[in-house]
BAMARZA-321620 format. One record per residue (C-alpha): x, y, z. Coordinates in nm, 2 decimals, padded with zeros to 4 digits. Layout:
<nodes>
<node xx="X" yy="Y" zz="Z"/>
...
</nodes>
This chain:
<nodes>
<node xx="-00.87" yy="05.88" zz="00.26"/>
<node xx="-00.58" yy="05.83" zz="00.50"/>
<node xx="-00.75" yy="05.53" zz="00.65"/>
<node xx="-00.77" yy="05.37" zz="00.30"/>
<node xx="-00.40" yy="05.43" zz="00.24"/>
<node xx="-00.31" yy="05.29" zz="00.58"/>
<node xx="-00.51" yy="04.98" zz="00.53"/>
<node xx="-00.37" yy="04.93" zz="00.18"/>
<node xx="-00.01" yy="04.97" zz="00.32"/>
<node xx="-00.09" yy="04.72" zz="00.60"/>
<node xx="-00.23" yy="04.47" zz="00.36"/>
<node xx="00.06" yy="04.49" zz="00.11"/>
<node xx="00.31" yy="04.46" zz="00.39"/>
<node xx="00.14" yy="04.16" zz="00.54"/>
<node xx="00.31" yy="03.82" zz="00.49"/>
<node xx="00.01" yy="03.62" zz="00.60"/>
<node xx="-00.10" yy="03.43" zz="00.29"/>
<node xx="-00.45" yy="03.38" zz="00.43"/>
<node xx="-00.53" yy="03.76" zz="00.38"/>
<node xx="-00.57" yy="03.90" zz="00.04"/>
<node xx="-00.68" yy="04.24" zz="-00.09"/>
<node xx="-00.99" yy="04.07" zz="-00.24"/>
<node xx="-01.11" yy="03.96" zz="00.10"/>
<node xx="-01.09" yy="04.30" zz="00.27"/>
<node xx="-01.24" yy="04.61" zz="00.12"/>
<node xx="-01.08" yy="04.91" zz="00.28"/>
<node xx="-01.37" yy="05.13" zz="00.16"/>
<node xx="-01.60" yy="04.94" zz="00.40"/>
<node xx="-01.41" yy="05.08" zz="00.69"/>
<node xx="-01.43" yy="05.43" zz="00.55"/>
<node xx="-01.80" yy="05.41" zz="00.48"/>
<node xx="-01.87" yy="05.27" zz="00.83"/>
<node xx="-01.69" yy="05.57" zz="00.98"/>
<node xx="-01.88" yy="05.80" zz="00.76"/>
<node xx="-02.21" yy="05.64" zz="00.85"/>
<node xx="-02.13" yy="05.67" zz="01.22"/>
<node xx="-02.05" yy="06.04" zz="01.17"/>
<node xx="-02.38" yy="06.10" zz="01.00"/>
<node xx="-02.57" yy="05.92" zz="01.26"/>
<node xx="-02.41" yy="06.14" zz="01.53"/>
<node xx="-02.50" yy="06.45" zz="01.32"/>
<node xx="-02.87" yy="06.33" zz="01.31"/>
<node xx="-02.89" yy="06.27" zz="01.69"/>
<node xx="-02.73" yy="06.60" zz="01.77"/>
<node xx="-02.96" yy="06.79" zz="01.53"/>
<node xx="-03.28" yy="06.63" zz="01.66"/>
<node xx="-03.18" yy="06.72" zz="02.02"/>
<node xx="-03.13" yy="07.08" zz="01.91"/>
<node xx="-03.47" yy="07.08" zz="01.74"/>
<node xx="-03.66" yy="06.94" zz="02.04"/>
<node xx="-03.48" yy="07.16" zz="02.28"/>
<node xx="-03.58" yy="07.46" zz="02.07"/>
<node xx="-03.94" yy="07.34" zz="02.05"/>
<node xx="-03.95" yy="07.31" zz="02.43"/>
<node xx="-03.81" yy="07.66" zz="02.46"/>
<node xx="-04.10" yy="07.80" zz="02.25"/>
<node xx="-04.36" yy="07.60" zz="02.43"/>
<node xx="-04.41" yy="07.32" zz="02.18"/>
<node xx="-04.39" yy="06.94" zz="02.23"/>
<node xx="-04.11" yy="06.72" zz="02.11"/>
<node xx="-04.13" yy="06.57" zz="01.76"/>
<node xx="-04.16" yy="06.20" zz="01.75"/>
<node xx="-03.90" yy="06.04" zz="01.53"/>
<node xx="-04.03" yy="05.82" zz="01.25"/>
<node xx="-03.82" yy="05.57" zz="01.05"/>
<node xx="-04.08" yy="05.58" zz="00.78"/>
<node xx="-04.03" yy="05.96" zz="00.74"/>
<node xx="-03.66" yy="05.92" zz="00.76"/>
<node xx="-03.66" yy="05.67" zz="00.47"/>
<node xx="-03.82" yy="05.93" zz="00.24"/>
<node xx="-03.59" yy="06.21" zz="00.36"/>
<node xx="-03.29" yy="05.99" zz="00.32"/>
<node xx="-03.39" yy="05.89" zz="-00.03"/>
<node xx="-03.43" yy="06.26" zz="-00.13"/>
<node xx="-03.09" yy="06.37" zz="00.01"/>
<node xx="-02.92" yy="06.08" zz="-00.17"/>
<node xx="-03.07" yy="06.18" zz="-00.50"/>
<node xx="-02.97" yy="06.54" zz="-00.45"/>
<node xx="-02.61" yy="06.44" zz="-00.35"/>
<node xx="-02.58" yy="06.22" zz="-00.66"/>
<node xx="-02.72" yy="06.49" zz="-00.89"/>
<node xx="-03.02" yy="06.27" zz="-00.98"/>
<node xx="-03.25" yy="06.56" zz="-00.89"/>
<node xx="-03.17" yy="06.93" zz="-00.85"/>
<node xx="-03.12" yy="07.07" zz="-00.50"/>
<node xx="-03.47" yy="07.16" zz="-00.40"/>
<node xx="-03.81" yy="07.02" zz="-00.31"/>
<node xx="-03.86" yy="06.81" zz="-00.63"/>
<node xx="-04.14" yy="06.55" zz="-00.57"/>
<node xx="-04.20" yy="06.67" zz="-00.21"/>
<node xx="-04.58" yy="06.60" zz="-00.25"/>
<node xx="-04.50" yy="06.25" zz="-00.36"/>
<node xx="-04.28" yy="06.20" zz="-00.05"/>
<node xx="-04.56" yy="06.33" zz="00.18"/>
<node xx="-04.82" yy="06.11" zz="00.01"/>
<node xx="-04.60" yy="05.80" zz="00.04"/>
<node xx="-04.53" yy="05.87" zz="00.41"/>
<node xx="-04.90" yy="05.92" zz="00.48"/>
<node xx="-04.99" yy="05.60" zz="00.30"/>
<node xx="-04.72" yy="05.40" zz="00.49"/>
<node xx="-04.83" yy="05.54" zz="00.82"/>
<node xx="-05.20" yy="05.51" zz="00.72"/>
<node xx="-05.25" yy="05.86" zz="00.85"/>
<node xx="-05.11" yy="06.21" zz="00.81"/>
<node xx="-05.24" yy="06.55" zz="00.75"/>
<node xx="-05.01" yy="06.85" zz="00.73"/>
<node xx="-04.67" yy="06.77" zz="00.58"/>
<node xx="-04.37" yy="06.99" zz="00.53"/>
<node xx="-04.00" yy="06.97" zz="00.43"/>
<node xx="-03.69" yy="07.18" zz="00.47"/>
<node xx="-03.36" yy="07.12" zz="00.30"/>
<node xx="-03.00" yy="07.24" zz="00.32"/>
<node xx="-02.65" yy="07.16" zz="00.19"/>
<node xx="-02.30" yy="07.25" zz="00.29"/>
<node xx="-02.35" yy="07.26" zz="00.66"/>
<node xx="-02.09" yy="07.04" zz="00.84"/>
<node xx="-02.25" yy="07.03" zz="01.18"/>
<node xx="-02.59" yy="07.00" zz="01.35"/>
<node xx="-02.54" yy="07.34" zz="01.51"/>
<node xx="-02.47" yy="07.52" zz="01.18"/>
<node xx="-02.77" yy="07.38" zz="00.99"/>
<node xx="-03.00" yy="07.43" zz="01.29"/>
<node xx="-02.88" yy="07.79" zz="01.32"/>
<node xx="-02.94" yy="07.85" zz="00.95"/>
<node xx="-03.29" yy="07.70" zz="00.96"/>
<node xx="-03.39" yy="07.90" zz="01.28"/>
<node xx="-03.26" yy="08.21" zz="01.11"/>
<node xx="-03.50" yy="08.17" zz="00.82"/>
<node xx="-03.86" yy="08.26" zz="00.87"/>
<node xx="-03.99" yy="07.98" zz="00.65"/>
<node xx="-03.78" yy="07.70" zz="00.80"/>
<node xx="-03.83" yy="07.83" zz="01.15"/>
<node xx="-04.21" yy="07.82" zz="01.09"/>
<node xx="-04.17" yy="07.45" zz="01.01"/>
<node xx="-03.95" yy="07.38" zz="01.32"/>
<node xx="-04.19" yy="07.55" zz="01.55"/>
<node xx="-04.53" yy="07.45" zz="01.40"/>
<node xx="-04.74" yy="07.31" zz="01.68"/>
<node xx="-04.94" yy="07.09" zz="01.43"/>
<node xx="-04.63" yy="06.88" zz="01.34"/>
<node xx="-04.60" yy="06.57" zz="01.56"/>
<node xx="-04.36" yy="06.35" zz="01.38"/>
<node xx="-04.03" yy="06.40" zz="01.19"/>
<node xx="-03.76" yy="06.22" zz="01.00"/>
<node xx="-03.42" yy="06.34" zz="00.89"/>
<node xx="-03.20" yy="06.25" zz="00.60"/>
<node xx="-02.83" yy="06.33" zz="00.59"/>
<node xx="-02.57" yy="06.22" zz="00.34"/>
<node xx="-02.23" yy="06.33" zz="00.21"/>
<node xx="-02.18" yy="06.37" zz="-00.17"/>
<node xx="-01.87" yy="06.23" zz="-00.34"/>
<node xx="-01.72" yy="06.58" zz="-00.32"/>
<node xx="-01.78" yy="06.59" zz="00.06"/>
<node xx="-02.08" yy="06.82" zz="00.07"/>
<node xx="-02.34" yy="06.73" zz="00.33"/>
<node xx="-02.70" yy="06.74" zz="00.23"/>
<node xx="-02.99" yy="06.76" zz="00.48"/>
<node xx="-03.36" yy="06.70" zz="00.45"/>
<node xx="-03.61" yy="06.72" zz="00.74"/>
<node xx="-03.97" yy="06.62" zz="00.68"/>
<node xx="-04.25" yy="06.70" zz="00.92"/>
<node xx="-04.59" yy="06.54" zz="00.95"/>
<node xx="-04.90" yy="06.59" zz="01.16"/>
<node xx="-05.03" yy="06.26" zz="01.28"/>
<node xx="-05.35" yy="06.24" zz="01.47"/>
</nodes>
């Protein structure tokens, strides 16, 4: 929010007639920073997952943009309140992923909200028997992660796993 105010102050204090408020959207800068932050969260989280899988004798998960697209769509719907926080339509997501990849057997999903770092969501999931079983399942070969921040600042997480032969 401070960035927006600073940009607005700079724009209103500028005497250059070639720059107008209509040409520069200060929200774009804020959203880009937010996008970079979420990308960093994703990278940090995936490193934690694959390090953990190695520690328990499992292979790394292969990251899939097809799976990420489904996970991202789900977190965005939850963050906007379009669907309840939960696994609503998880079967449809798994079917769409398998169809797009023209393969796919076992499929699973874990979700979380309110965790502001890769470390805290990872620790939470490893601390839950159900989520830990997904993280450590040897049959899963591919994954995708969706992360978004709601308008109130709450971060939503969805990780989808898929066995691809």
